[in-house]
FIRO-564419 format. One line per 5 residues: number of its first residue (from 1); for each residue z negated, y, x of N, C-alpha, C. Coordinates in steps of 0.05 Angstrom, whole numbers, padded with zeros to 5 digits. Atoms other than C-alpha are relative to their C-alpha. Last residue first. Layout:
NUM> Z/Y/X/Z/Y/X/Z/Y/X; ...;
END
This chain:
322> -00023/-00019/00006/-00654/-00327/01610/00021/-00007/-00029; -00016/00001/00026/-00721/-00362/01619/00020/00025/-00002; -00017/-00009/00010/-00753/-00370/01688/00021/00000/-00023; -00027/00002/00012/-00805/-00409/01711/00013/00022/-00013; -00019/-00017/00015/-00848/-00398/01766/00019/-00008/-00015;
317> -00030/00008/00002/-00902/-00444/01803/00013/00019/-00016; -00012/00014/00024/-00964/-00409/01816/00026/-00011/00000; -00033/-00006/-00009/-00995/-00386/01880/00002/-00023/-00025; -00013/00026/00016/-01062/-00362/01869/00022/-00008/00000; 00003/00016/-00021/-01100/-00305/01912/00003/-00031/-00012;
312> 00024/00005/-00007/-01114/-00261/01853/-00007/-00020/00013; 00013/-00021/-00002/-01051/-00222/01846/-00023/-00007/00012; 00005/-00008/00023/-01014/-00287/01819/-00015/00032/00005; 00035/00003/-00002/-00988/-00310/01882/00008/00024/-00025; 00007/-00022/-00009/-00910/-00339/01877/-00023/00011/-00002;
307> 00022/-00013/00003/-00873/-00393/01873/-00007/00019/00006; 00006/-00031/00015/-00805/-00421/01860/-00031/00003/00003; 00002/-00007/-00020/-00790/-00498/01892/-00006/00040/00003; -00009/-00018/00004/-00807/-00537/01833/-00005/00022/00030; -00039/00000/00005/-00803/-00607/01838/00014/00029/-00001;
302> -00021/00009/-00035/-00872/-00602/01871/00023/-00009/-00014; -00023/00024/00008/-00900/-00568/01800/00008/-00002/00028; -00029/-00022/00006/-00969/-00527/01823/00021/-00022/00001; -00021/00006/-00025/-01030/-00570/01823/00025/00017/-00010; -00017/-00023/00010/-01096/-00555/01778/00025/-00013/00026;
297> -00007/-00001/-00026/-01142/-00627/01786/00022/00026/-00012; 00022/-00027/-00011/-01179/-00639/01716/00005/00011/00030; 00035/00012/00007/-01146/-00707/01706/-00022/00025/00016; -00011/00025/00003/-01070/-00666/01726/-00036/-00022/00003; 00031/00008/00006/-01077/-00596/01701/00002/-00032/00004;
292> 00008/00038/00013/-00999/-00587/01716/-00036/00006/00006; 00006/00020/-00016/-00993/-00500/01732/00004/-00026/-00022; 00011/00027/00007/-00951/-00446/01705/-00011/-00017/00024; 00001/00014/-00018/-00918/-00369/01715/-00015/-00034/-00010; 00026/00013/00005/-00873/-00344/01667/-00012/-00012/00025;
287> 00021/00014/-00017/-00818/-00298/01686/-00017/-00009/-00010; 00015/-00005/-00021/-00769/-00272/01621/-00022/-00017/00024; -00024/-00005/-00025/-00735/-00288/01557/-00017/00014/00031; -00008/-00033/-00003/-00793/-00309/01509/00022/00001/00026; 00004/-00021/-00027/-00806/-00384/01515/00008/00025/-00001;
282> -00018/-00019/00005/-00815/-00442/01459/-00004/00027/00009; 00007/-00014/00009/-00850/-00507/01496/00016/00031/-00019; -00021/-00017/00008/-00832/-00571/01510/-00012/00026/-00015; 00005/-00022/00021/-00883/-00614/01547/00019/00021/00000; -00021/-00015/00006/-00861/-00677/01593/-00019/00013/-00021;
277> 00015/-00014/00025/-00904/-00726/01640/00018/00024/-00008; 00017/-00016/-00008/-00880/-00776/01692/-00015/00009/-00025; 00001/-00007/-00022/-00813/-00821/01698/-00021/00023/00002; -00003/00023/-00016/-00830/-00863/01640/00006/00006/00029; -00029/00011/00002/-00854/-00808/01597/00004/-00028/00027;
272> 00003/00023/-00014/-00932/-00790/01578/00039/-00008/00005; -00006/00030/00014/-00931/-00728/01533/00011/-00023/00031; -00030/00013/-00004/-00962/-00670/01559/00000/-00023/-00008; -00001/00026/-00020/-01026/-00639/01537/00024/-00016/-00004; -00022/00014/-00002/-01015/-00559/01514/-00004/-00028/00017;
267> -00020/-00003/00023/-01079/-00532/01486/00027/-00015/00006; 00007/00023/00015/-01138/-00558/01531/00027/00001/-00020; -00004/00023/-00019/-01134/-00516/01596/-00005/-00024/-00021; 00013/00002/00020/-01110/-00444/01566/00004/-00038/00010; 00016/00016/-00014/-01075/-00406/01619/-00028/-00020/-00018;
262> 00037/-00009/-00011/-01070/-00354/01578/-00012/-00018/00006; 00016/00006/00005/-01016/-00392/01541/-00027/00009/00012; -00016/-00002/00031/-00953/-00363/01565/-00020/-00006/-00023; 00000/-00022/00012/-00987/-00350/01632/00009/00004/-00034; -00015/-00021/-00018/-00992/-00415/01643/-00009/00034/-00010;
257> 00017/-00031/00001/-01027/-00480/01631/00014/00016/00008; -00016/-00026/-00006/-00991/-00549/01618/-00028/00019/-00002; 00002/-00028/00024/-01048/-00603/01608/00025/00016/00017; -00010/-00017/-00022/-01040/-00684/01647/00008/00026/-00026; -00007/-00029/00019/-01085/-00732/01622/00011/00018/00022;
252> 00002/-00006/00019/-01099/-00802/01646/00003/00018/-00018; 00024/-00022/00009/-01068/-00804/01709/00001/-00003/-00026; 00025/00019/00005/-01026/-00866/01732/-00024/00020/-00014; -00004/00014/00021/-00957/-00841/01725/-00033/-00021/-00003; 00026/-00011/00019/-00976/-00780/01767/-00008/-00028/-00016;
247> 00016/00018/-00003/-00897/-00787/01775/-00025/00015/-00010; -00019/00029/-00004/-00847/-00734/01754/-00028/-00011/00011; 00005/00004/-00025/-00872/-00671/01727/-00008/-00025/-00006; 00000/00028/00001/-00834/-00643/01668/-00016/00009/00029; 00019/00009/-00021/-00836/-00577/01631/-00007/-00028/00007;
242> 00006/00030/-00005/-00779/-00571/01578/-00011/00002/00029; -00007/00002/-00023/-00762/-00500/01550/-00019/-00022/00014; 00022/00029/-00010/-00745/-00487/01483/-00002/-00009/00027; -00017/00022/-00011/-00719/-00412/01480/-00020/-00027/00011; 00021/00022/-00027/-00754/-00356/01451/00021/-00021/00002;
237> -00022/00018/-00006/-00716/-00290/01416/-00015/-00014/00023; 00005/00007/-00029/-00777/-00240/01394/00023/-00034/00002; -00007/00042/00004/-00744/-00204/01340/-00013/-00006/00020; -00004/00022/-00026/-00773/-00127/01325/00002/-00023/00005; 00008/00031/00002/-00766/-00071/01278/-00001/-00017/00021;
232> -00019/00020/-00005/-00758/00001/01294/-00011/-00034/-00003; 00008/00029/-00018/-00806/00048/01264/00024/-00017/-00002; 00001/00018/00019/-00811/00121/01253/00002/-00024/00006; 00021/-00011/00017/-00833/00192/01282/00004/-00035/-00020; -00008/-00015/00028/-00764/00194/01314/-00026/00001/-00015;
227> 00012/-00028/-00008/-00792/00168/01381/00009/00020/-00009; -00018/-00017/-00014/-00797/00097/01357/-00004/00025/00003; -00021/-00027/00001/-00850/00068/01329/00011/00009/00014; 00016/-00024/-00016/-00858/-00003/01333/00012/00018/-00002; -00009/-00030/-00009/-00852/-00060/01289/-00009/00010/00016;
222> -00001/-00010/-00022/-00863/-00136/01261/00021/00021/00015; 00027/-00012/-00014/-00883/-00143/01196/00014/00009/00020; 00009/00011/-00022/-00798/-00158/01178/-00024/00023/00006; 00014/00019/00003/-00785/-00158/01107/-00009/-00014/00026; 00031/-00007/00012/-00772/-00073/01105/-00015/-00040/-00009;
217> -00008/00017/00012/-00722/-00081/01168/-00028/-00005/-00023; 00009/00033/-00016/-00721/-00011/01187/00002/-00016/-00020; 00027/00002/00012/-00680/00046/01160/-00006/-00027/00014; 00016/00027/-00026/-00624/00081/01188/-00019/-00009/-00021; 00029/-00003/-00002/-00580/00110/01127/-00014/-00014/00013;
212> 00001/-00026/-00017/-00500/00123/01140/-00033/00000/00004; -00020/-00020/00014/-00485/00071/01076/-00005/00025/00028; -00004/00010/00023/-00551/00026/01100/00023/00023/-00009; -00002/-00031/00017/-00562/00033/01169/00024/-00014/-00020; -00024/-00004/00019/-00603/-00021/01187/00010/00022/00000;
207> -00004/-00031/00033/-00652/-00016/01243/00027/-00021/-00009; -00032/-00003/00011/-00664/-00066/01312/00000/00017/-00028; 00005/-00018/00019/-00711/-00074/01369/00019/-00001/-00011; -00015/-00020/00011/-00713/-00139/01414/00000/00019/-00017; 00017/-00005/00026/-00757/-00192/01445/00015/00034/-00001;
202> 00016/-00031/-00009/-00718/-00236/01497/-00010/00017/-00031; 00026/-00008/00002/-00681/-00299/01500/-00010/00020/00007; 00011/00007/-00019/-00607/-00288/01494/-00029/-00002/00001; 00013/-00016/-00002/-00577/-00274/01423/-00014/-00019/00025; 00009/00020/-00015/-00525/-00308/01380/-00012/00017/00029;
197> -00011/-00005/-00026/-00520/-00269/01320/-00012/-00019/00023; 00014/00020/-00029/-00527/-00280/01254/00012/00003/00019; -00012/-00003/-00020/-00508/-00227/01192/-00014/-00016/00025; 00008/00023/-00012/-00525/-00216/01120/00011/-00007/00031; -00016/-00008/-00020/-00530/-00165/01060/-00015/-00024/00029;
192> 00005/-00027/-00013/-00563/-00174/00994/00033/00001/00019; 00027/-00007/00005/-00578/-00233/00951/00000/00026/00009; 00012/00000/00017/-00508/-00258/00935/-00031/00012/-00012; 00003/00014/00009/-00484/-00234/01001/-00006/00006/-00031; 00018/00002/00028/-00446/-00181/01030/-00003/-00031/-00005;
187> -00019/00015/00014/-00430/-00189/01111/-00020/-00001/-00029; 00004/00029/00011/-00459/-00149/01163/00013/-00006/-00027; -00005/-00003/00030/-00422/-00102/01199/-00004/-00025/-00008; 00015/00036/00006/-00442/-00111/01286/-00004/00009/-00045; -00001/00024/00000/-00406/-00053/01311/-00002/-00028/-00008;
182> -00025/00015/00019/-00403/00004/01275/00007/-00021/00008; -00003/-00017/00024/-00465/00048/01298/00017/-00016/-00024; -00015/-00008/00013/-00483/00016/01365/00008/00006/-00028; 00000/-00010/00019/-00553/00008/01384/00029/00019/-00012; 00003/-00021/-00008/-00539/-00012/01451/00000/00017/-00022;
177> -00027/-00008/-00007/-00521/-00076/01431/00006/00030/-00003; -00013/00019/-00009/-00583/-00114/01439/00031/00012/-00012; -00002/-00002/-00039/-00626/-00055/01437/00020/-00022/00010; 00023/00003/00000/-00606/-00051/01352/-00009/00002/00034; 00005/-00013/-00036/-00562/-00041/01306/-00022/00000/00016;
172> 00019/00015/-00020/-00537/-00084/01242/-00012/00021/00029; -00001/00009/-00026/-00490/-00043/01192/-00026/-00007/00019; 00024/00004/-00022/-00487/-00042/01122/00013/-00017/00029; -00005/00013/-00026/-00427/-00016/01078/-00025/-00001/00007; -00018/00008/-00009/-00422/-00001/01009/00008/-00020/00025;
167> -00010/-00016/-00036/-00482/-00004/00989/00021/-00015/-00002; -00018/-00020/00010/-00492/-00026/00908/00011/00008/00029; -00021/00005/00013/-00523/-00088/00920/00019/00014/00001; -00023/-00020/00002/-00571/-00058/00961/00021/-00011/-00004; -00001/-00016/00018/-00624/-00128/00956/00018/00024/00014;
162> 00008/00014/00026/-00654/-00166/01009/00013/00029/-00018; 00011/-00021/00020/-00627/-00146/01080/-00002/-00011/-00025; -00005/00002/00025/-00623/-00220/01127/-00015/00042/-00013; 00020/-00018/00005/-00621/-00221/01205/00015/00004/-00030; -00005/-00002/00029/-00610/-00294/01224/-00007/00029/-00010;
157> 00008/-00016/00008/-00614/-00301/01300/00003/00011/-00027; 00040/00007/-00001/-00610/-00365/01337/-00005/00017/-00017; 00007/-00019/-00016/-00526/-00363/01327/-00034/-00020/-00010; 00023/00014/-00009/-00492/-00414/01289/-00017/00017/00017; 00018/00004/00031/-00449/-00368/01244/-00027/-00016/00007;
152> -00012/00033/-00001/-00436/-00338/01311/-00012/-00010/-00025; 00004/00004/00023/-00438/-00251/01321/00011/-00033/-00001; -00015/-00002/00012/-00453/-00229/01387/00000/-00017/-00025; -00005/00020/00029/-00498/-00211/01431/00029/00001/-00023; 00020/00023/-00002/-00509/-00187/01503/-00006/-00010/-00031;
147> 00022/00006/00003/-00443/-00143/01491/-00022/-00024/00004; 00010/00035/-00003/-00376/-00136/01524/-00030/00003/-00009; 00027/00009/-00001/-00333/-00075/01518/-00004/-00022/-00006; 00021/00014/00021/-00261/-00063/01530/-00022/00007/00004; 00012/00015/-00010/-00230/-00001/01574/-00007/-00018/-00028;
142> 00007/00023/00020/-00189/00058/01557/-00002/-00022/00012; 00003/00018/-00016/-00166/00116/01607/-00015/-00017/-00022; -00021/00007/-00003/-00136/00183/01572/00001/-00037/00006; -00021/-00009/00022/-00179/00225/01601/00016/-00023/-00002; -00030/00004/-00013/-00230/00187/01650/00011/00001/-00028;
137> -00029/00020/00020/-00299/00189/01618/00022/00010/00019; -00014/-00013/00024/-00352/00223/01673/00014/-00017/-00005; 00012/-00009/00020/-00409/00182/01713/00013/00010/-00022; 00022/-00019/-00005/-00370/00171/01772/-00017/00016/-00014; -00004/-00006/-00030/-00319/00145/01741/-00018/00022/00009;
132> 00024/-00015/-00011/-00326/00114/01670/00007/00004/00033; 00005/00009/-00029/-00269/00083/01625/-00012/00019/00018; -00018/-00010/-00020/-00268/00101/01552/-00013/-00010/00027; 00018/-00028/-00005/-00286/00057/01500/00012/00006/00032; -00014/-00018/-00013/-00253/-00006/01458/-00023/00023/00021;
127> 00015/-00005/-00026/-00292/-00058/01436/00009/00011/00016; 00027/-00014/00007/-00255/-00054/01364/-00025/-00009/00024; 00014/00027/-00004/-00189/-00055/01390/-00031/00001/-00004; 00008/00012/00034/-00153/00008/01348/-00017/-00032/00010; 00027/-00016/00017/-00151/00046/01409/-00013/-00014/-00015;
122> -00013/-00014/00022/-00102/-00007/01444/-00031/00022/-00006; 00002/00013/00033/-00125/-00033/01508/00010/00023/-00018; 00020/-00020/00019/-00097/00006/01578/00011/-00021/-00032; -00019/-00019/00016/-00067/-00029/01641/-00024/00000/-00026; 00013/00010/00023/-00092/-00041/01714/00010/00019/-00035;
117> 00005/00001/00026/-00054/-00042/01774/-00015/-00001/-00020; -00001/-00021/00002/-00054/-00048/01850/-00002/00017/-00028; 00016/-00013/-00011/-00077/-00110/01869/00002/00028/00006; -00019/00002/-00027/-00009/-00143/01845/-00025/00013/00009; -00021/00019/-00001/-00059/-00138/01773/00016/00012/00019;
112> -00019/-00016/-00023/-00124/-00117/01774/00019/-00012/00007; -00018/00026/00000/-00167/-00140/01701/00022/00023/00022; -00036/00004/-00001/-00218/-00092/01699/00009/-00024/00018; -00016/00007/-00014/-00302/-00084/01693/00030/-00006/-00011; -00023/-00004/00002/-00361/-00061/01677/00016/-00010/00009;
107> -00016/00001/-00015/-00429/-00090/01670/00029/00014/-00012; -00024/-00009/00005/-00484/-00088/01620/00012/-00001/00025; -00007/-00010/00019/-00562/-00109/01612/00039/00005/-00001; -00005/-00022/00020/-00569/-00128/01679/00012/-00002/-00024; 00014/-00004/00023/-00601/-00199/01692/00002/00028/-00011;
102> 00032/-00004/00009/-00556/-00212/01741/-00005/-00003/-00021; -00005/-00023/00004/-00478/-00256/01739/-00042/00013/00003; -00019/-00023/-00022/-00459/-00314/01777/-00008/00024/-00009; 00018/00001/-00023/-00519/-00358/01732/00018/00018/00025; 00016/-00026/00000/-00472/-00349/01680/-00024/00003/00025;
97> 00020/00009/00010/-00422/-00392/01708/-00017/00023/-00013; 00022/-00003/-00006/-00352/-00364/01712/-00030/-00013/-00010; 00031/00013/-00001/-00289/-00388/01694/-00023/00003/00015; 00024/00010/-00031/-00224/-00351/01709/-00026/-00003/-00015; 00031/00002/00020/-00162/-00342/01649/-00017/-00007/00031;
92> 00000/00009/-00025/-00081/-00324/01655/-00030/00005/-00008; 00030/00004/-00001/-00037/-00327/01597/-00016/-00010/00026; 00021/-00019/00002/00024/-00310/01584/-00024/00008/00013; -00003/-00031/-00004/00066/-00355/01612/-00003/00027/00000; -00017/00009/00020/00011/-00416/01607/00020/00033/00014;
87> 00000/00016/00012/-00044/-00417/01648/00018/-00012/-00016; -00021/-00008/00011/-00044/-00368/01711/00002/-00035/-00017; -00011/00020/-00009/-00112/-00383/01751/00027/00003/-00027; -00009/00015/00022/-00146/-00313/01755/00019/-00027/00000; -00023/00010/00017/-00175/-00291/01822/00004/-00010/-00023;
82> 00001/00010/00026/-00243/-00267/01831/00026/-00006/-00012; 00016/00023/-00002/-00254/-00250/01905/00005/-00018/-00029; -00012/00022/-00015/-00191/-00208/01922/-00007/-00023/-00015; -00029/00006/00006/-00195/-00144/01884/00007/-00030/00005; -00020/00012/-00024/-00269/-00141/01899/00029/-00003/-00014;
77> -00024/-00004/00005/-00308/-00094/01848/00022/-00005/00019; -00001/-00021/-00018/-00378/-00102/01877/00033/00011/00001; -00004/00003/-00028/-00376/-00174/01849/00009/00026/00014; 00012/00019/00002/-00418/-00150/01777/00007/-00026/00031; 00018/-00013/-00010/-00392/-00086/01779/-00017/-00028/00001;
72> 00029/-00022/00008/-00330/-00101/01768/-00021/-00003/00019; 00005/-00015/-00012/-00251/-00140/01783/-00032/00027/-00015; 00024/-00005/00021/-00227/-00201/01751/-00016/00017/00029; 00033/00000/-00002/-00163/-00208/01785/-00018/00020/-00015; 00019/-00012/00012/-00088/-00221/01771/-00027/-00008/00002;
67> 00031/00007/-00003/-00031/-00236/01816/-00023/00021/-00019; -00002/00021/-00014/00044/-00238/01819/-00034/-00009/00002; 00017/00012/-00014/00069/-00206/01760/-00005/-00022/00023; 00011/00033/-00006/00128/-00175/01751/-00021/-00005/00015; 00020/00003/-00028/00133/-00114/01713/00002/-00029/00005;
62> 00001/00022/-00010/00189/-00086/01666/-00016/-00001/00018; -00023/00008/-00003/00159/-00020/01630/00009/-00031/00011; -00001/00030/-00014/00094/-00008/01600/00039/00008/00009; -00003/00013/00017/00083/00075/01588/00008/-00029/00008; -00024/-00002/-00003/00047/00105/01655/00009/-00021/-00026;
57> -00009/00014/00026/-00015/00133/01664/00030/-00004/-00010; -00021/-00004/00015/-00031/00161/01733/00001/-00021/-00020; 00018/-00011/00024/-00101/00144/01763/00019/00007/-00021; -00005/-00029/00017/-00071/00155/01829/-00006/00005/-00026; 00015/-00028/-00023/-00106/00100/01870/00007/00024/-00009;
52> 00023/00005/-00010/-00104/00042/01814/-00008/00028/00013; 00004/00005/-00029/-00038/00060/01783/-00020/00000/00004; 00008/-00032/-00010/-00046/00061/01700/-00002/-00011/00038; 00010/00012/-00033/-00014/00010/01655/-00003/00030/00020; 00000/-00013/-00019/00007/00018/01580/-00010/-00011/00024;
47> -00018/-00016/-00007/00032/-00026/01529/00002/00017/00021; -00001/-00023/-00006/-00018/-00087/01520/00023/00019/00003; 00023/-00022/00007/-00028/-00146/01489/00008/00025/00005; -00016/-00016/00018/00027/-00186/01515/-00014/00013/-00027; -00021/-00019/-00003/00003/-00201/01581/00008/00016/-00028;
42> -00022/00000/00015/-00067/-00243/01553/00025/00019/00004; -00020/-00019/-00011/-00118/-00240/01607/00025/-00015/-00018; -00023/00003/00012/-00182/-00283/01587/00011/00021/00002; -00016/-00022/-00002/-00244/-00291/01626/00025/00000/-00016; -00023/00011/-00014/-00290/-00348/01612/00010/00026/-00008;
37> -00010/-00022/00003/-00367/-00345/01618/00040/-00005/00004; -00028/-00005/-00025/-00387/-00418/01632/00008/00025/-00018; 00011/-00012/-00022/-00458/-00438/01598/00018/00020/00024; 00022/00015/-00012/-00433/-00468/01533/-00010/00016/00021; -00004/00025/00011/-00361/-00440/01523/-00033/-00017/00014;
32> 00028/00011/-00015/-00369/-00359/01526/00002/-00032/-00015; 00007/00024/00018/-00306/-00321/01513/-00021/-00010/00006; 00013/00021/-00021/-00272/-00252/01548/-00009/-00025/-00028; -00002/-00005/-00027/-00214/-00205/01537/-00036/-00022/00012; -00018/00007/-00018/-00218/-00188/01471/-00007/00000/00028;
27> 00002/-00015/-00024/-00269/-00177/01411/00029/-00022/00023; -00009/00019/-00018/-00242/-00203/01343/-00013/00017/00031; 00022/-00005/-00012/-00267/-00163/01276/00007/-00028/00021; -00008/-00014/-00001/-00206/-00154/01225/-00028/00010/00028; -00022/-00004/-00017/-00208/-00222/01224/00002/00025/00005;
22> -00025/-00015/00029/-00281/-00228/01200/00028/00007/00018; 00024/00006/00028/-00335/-00249/01255/00012/00011/-00013; -00010/-00021/00028/-00289/-00267/01309/-00023/00003/-00025; 00005/00006/00027/-00320/-00286/01378/00010/00020/-00030; -00033/-00001/00004/-00310/-00284/01458/-00006/-00008/-00034;
17> -00020/00009/00011/-00386/-00281/01486/00025/-00001/-00016; -00028/-00018/00004/-00437/-00261/01526/00010/-00022/-00018; 00000/00023/00009/-00503/-00264/01572/00012/-00009/-00026; 00022/00019/-00007/-00511/-00202/01593/-00011/-00020/-00022; 00008/00026/-00007/-00457/-00157/01594/-00022/-00015/-00006;
12> 00032/-00009/-00006/-00418/-00094/01586/-00003/-00017/-00013; 00015/00013/00011/-00345/-00101/01604/-00025/-00002/00001; 00020/-00019/00001/-00277/-00071/01601/-00030/-00012/-00003; 00028/00002/00020/-00213/-00107/01598/-00024/00010/00017; 00028/-00011/-00013/-00143/-00091/01621/-00025/-00005/-00018;
7> 00026/-00004/00024/-00072/-00117/01603/-00031/00006/00019; 00027/-00006/-00015/-00002/-00112/01632/-00020/-00003/-00024; 00025/-00013/-00001/00060/-00141/01611/-00022/00006/00005; 00033/-00001/00016/00105/-00184/01623/-00005/00022/00001; 00005/-00028/-00004/00187/-00197/01664/-00017/00001/-00032;
2> 00012/00001/00031/00186/-00265/01686/-00010/00028/00000; 00023/-00013/00012/00214/-00264/01756/00002/-00002/-00025;
END
């Protein structure tokens, strides 16, 4: 049996990734590849472990790892179902599709070793936080943290603050990271400060923290008043969504109408394709009702089994943007 160390991680999630946005700012324990969430367990990273049932924390000693399981709120803290695959002498991995998770903003999770032990990350890790049990922080027990947003050079939301060249540090905080005051440090540029994030489709509020001073985005006219009598800036992240109607190739005109365009009967004229009709529209995150109007006749999407009543006696097709 090989002698190796333990490792633990904690997750606060809503569709997610592992990325370094600077050599000193690296998240551990997870990453994302396309629509797959990858849990990563490296046994070399940790020096303490906790006995699952007693809560006793011990310094690392030689330990034989037989299995590693990802256990969290998303799988009802199962110690058996999400077993990780051993990649090499030190690394374990588990891949899950994003659809395996709900729309909750965050989750807690840990890696359970041999169905009885979990280990402690270093307090110096960027995403470290106190472990919580029954609403109380556990003394001396630390886990990691994961957010719905993450910095990435090719992300879909670029935040810029012009000027403030004399500032020593500028932080981006918002509803996408639970208003964390240190996590998303912006990078200094010739014109000011900048940070690009990858965000799932949704409406977010945010502010800048310039050397400890909170402020709204002076270049974003979209804002909402907060509980302090000040304003939070607002950004609406949308995702291009393709609506397709198969068949009806003999129709002269097909219109896409839905809750996203106030059921306009003329605005979204669909394009004729070999298989039928198509229209692409940017949508905010959430639930959207829609129908097709085929030569003046309203129909639900015959290829979408998800339908709902709208409260007025009408049945509409449903599109969920996550």
